[in-house]
C-alpha positions as CSV (number, residue, x, y, z in Angstrom):
1,R,-55.9,54.7,30.7
2,N,-58.8,53.3,28.7
3,I,-57.7,55.0,25.5
4,A,-54.1,53.8,26.0
5,L,-55.4,50.2,26.5
6,L,-57.4,50.4,23.3
7,V,-54.5,51.9,21.3
8,A,-52.1,49.2,22.6
9,S,-54.4,46.4,21.7
10,M,-54.9,47.8,18.2
11,A,-51.2,48.3,17.7
12,A,-50.3,44.8,18.7
13,V,-52.9,42.9,16.8
14,G,-51.9,39.3,16.4
15,H,-49.3,39.5,19.2
16,G,-51.3,38.3,22.2
17,T,-48.4,38.2,24.6
18,A,-47.3,41.8,23.7
19,Q,-50.9,43.0,24.1
20,L,-51.2,41.5,27.6
21,V,-47.8,42.7,28.8
22,V,-48.4,46.2,27.5
23,A,-51.9,46.2,29.1
24,A,-50.3,45.1,32.4
25,V,-47.8,47.9,32.3
26,I,-50.4,50.5,31.5
27,C,-52.6,49.3,34.4
28,A,-49.7,49.1,36.8
29,G,-48.7,52.6,35.8
30,S,-52.2,53.9,36.3
31,A,-52.3,52.2,39.7
32,F,-49.0,53.9,40.8
33,K,-50.2,57.2,39.4
34,A,-53.5,56.9,41.4
35,A,-51.6,56.0,44.5
36,Y,-49.2,59.0,44.1
37,T,-51.7,61.7,43.0
38,L,-54.8,60.7,45.1
39,P,-57.3,61.7,42.4
40,Y,-60.4,61.2,44.6
41,Y,-61.6,63.1,47.6
42,D,-61.8,60.1,49.8
43,L,-59.1,57.5,50.3
44,S,-61.5,54.5,49.8
45,N,-62.1,55.3,46.1
46,T,-58.4,55.8,45.5
47,M,-57.6,52.5,47.1
48,L,-60.3,50.8,45.1
49,E,-58.8,52.3,41.9
50,V,-55.3,51.1,42.9
51,W,-56.4,47.6,43.8
52,H,-58.5,47.3,40.7
53,S,-55.7,48.4,38.4
54,L,-53.2,46.1,40.1
55,A,-55.6,43.2,39.9
56,V,-56.1,43.7,36.1
57,A,-52.3,44.0,35.7
58,A,-51.9,40.7,37.6
59,I,-54.5,39.0,35.5
60,C,-52.9,40.1,32.3
61,L,-49.5,39.0,33.4
62,F,-50.8,35.6,34.6
63,T,-52.6,35.1,31.2
64,A,-49.5,36.0,29.3
65,A,-47.3,33.7,31.3
66,A,-49.8,30.8,31.1
67,G,-50.0,31.0,27.3
68,F,-53.7,31.3,27.0
69,Q,-53.4,33.8,24.2
70,T,-51.6,31.4,21.8
71,D,-54.1,28.6,21.3
72,P,-53.1,27.2,17.9
73,A,-56.7,26.0,17.2
74,R,-58.0,29.6,17.5
75,S,-55.3,31.7,15.9
76,D,-56.9,32.0,12.5
77,V,-60.6,32.6,12.3
78,S,-60.6,33.0,8.5
79,V,-60.6,29.2,8.1
80,L,-64.2,29.2,9.5
81,L,-65.5,31.3,6.6
82,P,-66.3,30.0,3.2
83,A,-63.8,31.2,0.5
84,S,-66.3,33.6,-1.1
85,E,-67.3,35.2,2.2
86,Y,-63.7,35.6,3.1
87,Q,-62.9,37.3,-0.2
88,Q,-65.8,39.7,0.3
89,L,-64.6,40.4,3.8
90,V,-61.0,41.1,2.6
91,R,-62.4,43.4,-0.2
92,A,-64.5,45.3,2.3
93,S,-61.7,45.8,4.7
94,M,-59.4,47.0,1.9
95,A,-62.0,49.5,0.8
96,V,-62.3,50.8,4.4
97,Q,-58.5,51.1,4.5
98,R,-58.4,53.1,1.3
99,L,-61.0,55.5,2.7
100,T,-58.9,56.2,5.8
């Protein structure tokens, strides 16, 4: 579940609503899987996992519905950097992309 959340957040960079909805689906899916397979020896840990996953899914859906991820004043952090530092950052990220 954790790796799926990380991959989903990296795949949807810049699309906050998509990230939150996909994260909610992953968390809800893991909650239903935990409720169905009972991965722990005692029921209390299984119920804790189910409730935790459903709570995270609800928080993600609430945040996506409320629009907190699309604050126009915080969408582009590059305006906070001086032009020379921004260009160095772009060059460094392009060099890392070429290596991979």
